[in-house]
C-alpha positions as CSV (number, residue, x, y, z in Angstrom):
1,M,4.7,-66.7,39.5
2,A,6.0,-63.5,38.2
3,D,2.7,-61.7,39.4
4,L,3.3,-63.3,42.9
5,L,7.0,-62.3,43.0
6,L,6.7,-59.0,41.3
7,P,3.1,-57.6,41.3
8,R,2.3,-54.8,39.1
9,A,1.1,-51.7,41.0
10,C,-0.5,-48.3,39.6
11,A,2.1,-45.8,38.7
12,V,-0.2,-43.0,40.4
13,C,-1.8,-44.6,43.4
14,E,0.6,-47.6,43.9
15,H,-2.2,-50.1,44.7
16,L,-2.2,-53.3,43.1
17,L,-3.5,-53.7,39.4
18,D,-6.3,-56.0,38.8
19,R,-5.3,-59.0,36.8
20,N,-7.1,-57.7,33.8
21,E,-5.7,-54.3,33.7
22,R,-3.0,-53.8,31.2
23,E,-2.3,-50.0,31.4
24,M,0.3,-48.6,33.9
25,V,-2.5,-46.5,35.7
26,C,-5.3,-48.4,37.4
27,G,-9.0,-47.8,36.1
28,R,-9.9,-46.2,39.5
29,C,-7.5,-43.4,38.9
30,W,-8.5,-42.9,35.4
31,A,-12.1,-42.8,36.7
32,R,-10.9,-39.9,39.1
33,V,-9.0,-37.7,36.7
34,P,-10.6,-34.3,36.7
35,T,-11.7,-33.7,33.2
36,L,-12.6,-30.1,32.1
37,P,-16.1,-29.5,32.6
38,A,-18.7,-28.5,29.8
39,P,-19.3,-26.2,28.3
40,V,-16.0,-25.2,26.9
41,C,-14.7,-22.6,24.6
42,G,-14.9,-23.5,20.9
43,R,-11.5,-22.3,20.0
44,C,-9.4,-22.9,23.2
45,G,-11.4,-25.7,25.1
46,H,-11.4,-23.8,28.2
47,P,-14.2,-24.1,30.6
48,T,-16.5,-21.1,30.3
49,H,-19.3,-19.6,32.5
50,F,-22.6,-19.2,30.6
51,G,-23.1,-15.9,29.0
52,Q,-19.4,-14.8,29.7
53,T,-16.5,-14.1,27.4
54,C,-13.8,-16.6,27.4
55,R,-10.7,-15.6,29.8
56,W,-8.3,-18.1,28.4
57,C,-8.6,-16.9,24.6
58,P,-6.7,-13.8,24.9
59,L,-3.5,-15.9,26.0
60,L,-3.3,-17.2,22.3
61,P,-2.0,-15.4,19.1
62,P,-4.1,-15.2,16.2
63,Y,-2.2,-17.9,14.3
64,V,-3.4,-20.6,16.9
65,R,-6.5,-22.3,15.7
66,A,-7.6,-24.2,18.4
67,A,-6.3,-25.8,21.9
68,R,-7.6,-28.8,23.7
69,S,-6.8,-30.7,26.9
70,V,-8.2,-33.7,28.7
71,C,-8.2,-32.6,32.3
72,W,-7.0,-30.2,35.0
73,A,-3.4,-30.7,36.0
74,A,-4.5,-30.5,39.7
75,G,-4.9,-32.9,42.7
76,D,-3.5,-36.2,43.5
77,I,-4.8,-37.7,40.3
78,G,-4.4,-35.0,37.6
79,L,-0.9,-34.1,38.6
80,G,-0.2,-37.8,39.6
81,V,-0.6,-39.1,35.9
82,V,1.5,-36.2,34.6
83,H,4.4,-36.6,37.3
84,A,4.4,-40.4,36.4
85,L,5.4,-39.7,33.1
86,K,7.4,-36.6,33.5
87,Y,9.4,-37.2,36.6
88,R,9.2,-40.7,37.7
89,G,10.3,-42.5,34.5
90,W,7.1,-44.5,33.7
91,D,7.2,-43.7,30.1
92,R,4.3,-46.2,29.1
93,V,1.9,-44.0,30.8
94,A,1.9,-42.0,27.7
95,A,-0.1,-44.5,26.1
96,G,-3.2,-44.1,28.3
97,M,-2.7,-40.4,28.3
98,A,-2.7,-40.1,24.4
99,A,-5.9,-42.7,24.2
100,R,-7.8,-39.8,26.1
101,M,-6.4,-37.0,24.3
102,A,-7.3,-38.8,21.0
103,R,-11.0,-38.6,22.0
104,L,-10.9,-35.0,22.4
105,D,-13.6,-33.1,20.3
106,W,-12.2,-30.5,17.8
107,P,-13.6,-28.0,15.0
108,V,-14.1,-29.8,11.7
109,D,-11.4,-27.8,10.0
110,V,-8.6,-29.0,12.5
111,V,-9.4,-32.6,11.8
112,E,-9.6,-32.2,8.2
113,E,-6.3,-30.0,7.9
114,R,-4.0,-31.4,10.5
115,R,-1.0,-32.5,8.7
116,A,1.4,-33.5,11.5
117,L,2.0,-33.8,15.2
118,I,5.0,-31.8,16.5
119,P,6.1,-32.6,20.2
120,V,7.7,-29.7,22.3
121,P,11.3,-30.4,22.1
122,L,13.5,-30.8,25.4
123,S,16.9,-29.5,25.7
124,S,19.8,-31.9,25.5
125,K,20.5,-31.6,29.0
126,R,16.9,-32.1,30.1
127,Q,16.6,-35.0,28.0
128,R,19.6,-36.8,29.3
129,Q,18.4,-36.1,32.9
130,R,14.9,-37.7,32.1
131,G,16.1,-40.2,29.6
132,Y,13.2,-39.4,27.1
133,N,11.2,-36.6,25.7
134,Q,7.7,-37.0,27.5
135,S,5.8,-34.9,24.6
136,E,7.4,-37.1,21.8
137,R,6.2,-40.3,23.9
138,L,2.6,-38.6,23.8
139,A,2.8,-37.6,20.1
140,A,3.9,-40.9,19.0
141,S,1.0,-42.8,20.6
142,L,-1.3,-39.9,19.4
143,S,0.1,-40.3,15.9
144,H,-0.9,-43.9,15.9
145,L,-4.4,-43.5,17.2
146,W,-5.1,-40.3,14.8
147,G,-3.2,-41.7,11.7
148,V,-1.5,-38.5,11.6
149,P,2.4,-38.4,11.3
150,M,4.6,-37.1,13.9
151,W,7.5,-34.8,12.8
152,A,9.8,-35.0,15.7
153,D,12.8,-33.1,14.0
154,V,11.0,-30.1,12.7
155,L,11.3,-28.0,15.8
156,T,14.5,-27.5,17.8
157,R,15.2,-25.9,21.2
158,T,18.0,-23.6,20.7
159,R,19.0,-23.1,24.3
160,H,18.2,-24.7,27.8
161,T,15.5,-22.9,29.7
162,E,14.6,-23.1,33.6
163,T,11.7,-25.2,34.5
164,Q,8.6,-22.9,34.1
165,T,6.9,-24.6,37.2
166,Q,7.8,-22.0,39.7
167,L,7.9,-18.9,37.3
168,T,5.4,-16.0,37.0
169,P,3.5,-15.6,33.8
170,G,5.8,-12.7,33.0
171,D,8.8,-14.7,33.6
172,R,7.5,-17.8,31.5
173,L,7.5,-15.5,28.5
174,R,10.9,-14.1,28.9
175,N,12.3,-17.8,29.9
176,V,11.2,-19.2,26.5
177,S,11.2,-16.3,24.2
178,G,13.5,-17.2,21.2
179,A,14.1,-20.7,22.6
180,F,12.6,-22.7,19.5
181,R,13.5,-22.6,15.9
182,A,12.2,-24.5,12.9
183,G,14.9,-26.3,11.0
184,A,15.8,-25.0,7.3
185,S,15.4,-28.4,6.0
186,A,11.7,-28.6,7.5
187,R,10.5,-25.4,5.7
188,N,9.3,-27.4,2.8
189,A,7.3,-29.6,5.0
190,L,6.1,-26.9,6.9
191,R,4.9,-24.6,4.1
192,G,1.2,-23.9,4.3
193,A,0.5,-26.6,6.8
194,H,-1.8,-26.7,9.6
195,V,0.3,-28.5,12.4
196,V,-0.5,-29.7,16.1
197,V,1.9,-29.1,18.8
198,V,1.8,-31.7,21.4
199,D,2.6,-31.4,25.2
200,D,1.7,-32.8,28.6
201,V,0.5,-29.8,30.5
202,V,-0.2,-26.2,29.3
203,T,-0.2,-23.3,32.0
204,T,0.0,-19.8,30.5
205,A,0.7,-21.4,26.9
206,A,3.8,-19.5,27.0
207,T,6.0,-22.5,25.8
208,L,3.4,-23.7,23.2
209,N,3.1,-20.1,21.9
210,A,6.7,-19.9,21.5
211,C,6.8,-23.1,19.6
212,A,3.9,-21.8,17.4
213,A,5.7,-18.5,16.6
214,A,8.9,-20.7,15.5
215,L,6.8,-23.0,13.3
216,C,4.8,-20.0,11.6
217,D,8.2,-18.3,11.0
218,G,9.2,-21.6,9.4
219,G,6.4,-21.6,6.9
220,A,3.4,-23.3,8.9
221,R,0.1,-21.5,8.0
222,I,-1.7,-22.2,11.2
223,V,-1.0,-24.3,14.4
224,S,-3.2,-26.1,17.1
225,F,-2.2,-27.5,20.6
226,V,-3.2,-30.4,22.4
227,T,-2.2,-31.4,25.9
228,F,-3.0,-34.0,28.6
229,G,-3.4,-31.5,31.4
230,R,-4.3,-27.7,31.8
231,A,-3.2,-25.9,35.0
232,P,-6.2,-24.2,36.5
233,A,-6.2,-20.5,37.5
234,L,-8.1,-18.6,40.2
235,G,-11.7,-18.6,39.2
236,D,-11.7,-21.5,36.8
237,R,-14.8,-23.9,37.0
238,W,-14.0,-27.4,38.1
């Protein structure tokens, strides 16, 4: 009766879910997610052209060990999944996204060393508007799948920043410069640690790099990044 009166629909395409589907996103949409094509750079995970130097690695500072993403944050499906979690209030979508993030391939040392997952914090204003931190929902699900603890109180956002969506690369850097800080009480936990910062989407890595800088200032030895989506740039291979 509940299925008849209140049928469940996919959070992305809004078609009715099959009876055996338990996720918030239907299997057809998951099958159409534009995953990053092989081969990818061993460090930053960005699709590379055979015989050419990676164009994305220079965005990362030397204390960032590795970065990985599931798919391009583009098109109706790639952006649709992210928007369902980030803007439309479907927080349970995070479980399916994290399941796919958990299957990403990493360098052996990252798998052996990663001590904790750290979600990118939201400002209090943005969290009140959204009702939850989408990065924290992703990190919580990923923590369960990887068996690695989530440290949600290690990193704080010191000020509210503009949304990065419409900013140029230079403006993105200025917008998040100095916007994060590792708490004094977290320094013992961070000392010498390899931690993984979790976010929904990476574009120029400005936000993730600002988080990594704050974590290293707080005592972390090295940082890696994991996101669900990666924004494509001109010349990227689909």
